N, C-alpha and C positions, 0 to 999 in steps of 0.2 A: 075836813076841808076837801073839796073837790071843784076843781075847775077844768072843764073840758073845752078844747077848741079844735077846730081843723082848718089848716090853711095849706093849700097846694099839696093834698095827699098826706100831710103831716097832722098828727094828732097830738095834743098836750094834756097832760093830767097833773094835778097837784094833790098830793095826798099827805095826810098826818100818818107818820109811822111810829109805832111804839116799840121800844126795846133799844133805843140808842142810850148807851152809857157815856159814850166819849166820841171825841171828833173821828177817831179811827173807825167807828161803826159807820159814820156818814161816808168817809173816804171809801171804805171796803165796799158799801152798798153802790156807790158810784161806779167803782172799778167793775164789780161783778155784772151789774145791769148792763153797762156799756159793752160788754162783750156779747150780748144777745143780738142776734141779727135782727135788723129793723129798729133798734134802739139808736136815735140820732144824737141825743144829748141827755145828760142827767146831771141834776144839781141837788144834792142832799145837804140839809143844814142840821147841824147840832149847835146848841141845845134845843132849837125850836121842834126838832122831830118832824121835818117835812122833806119831801123829795118831789121835785118837779121833773118830769119825763117827757121829752119829745120823741115821738116814734111813728114808724110807718105801720098804719093798721093792716095793711096787706101782708106784712111779714110777721107781726107779732100783735097780740090782742091785750087788752087792758087785763083780761084775766090771766094771761101768761105772765105779765109783769107782776101781778100780785102774787102769783105762785112762786116766781123767782125770789121775790121778797121773803116770803115764808120760808123758802128752802134756806135762807141765811139766818133764820131765827128771829126775824122781825115781823111785825104784823100791821098791815094797813087797817087803821081804826074803822070802826062801823061808820057808815054813812059817806065813806069815801068811794 
């Protein structure tokens, strides 16, 4: 799943994320991603295994977001 949009210098993406085993995984992902400069909002859902991120592409890239997710032990699924 991938939805990209840009509004007023904001970018948004919605990705499927594998590796969530409980609600704490989703909450932890939200917490860690929200600490990154340029991340404006994060909403992760368990058991759906999705994350929606609004960010400033001038401060962080989609690749940087995917790397941050991987550092937590989760994986953005192919096609996202």
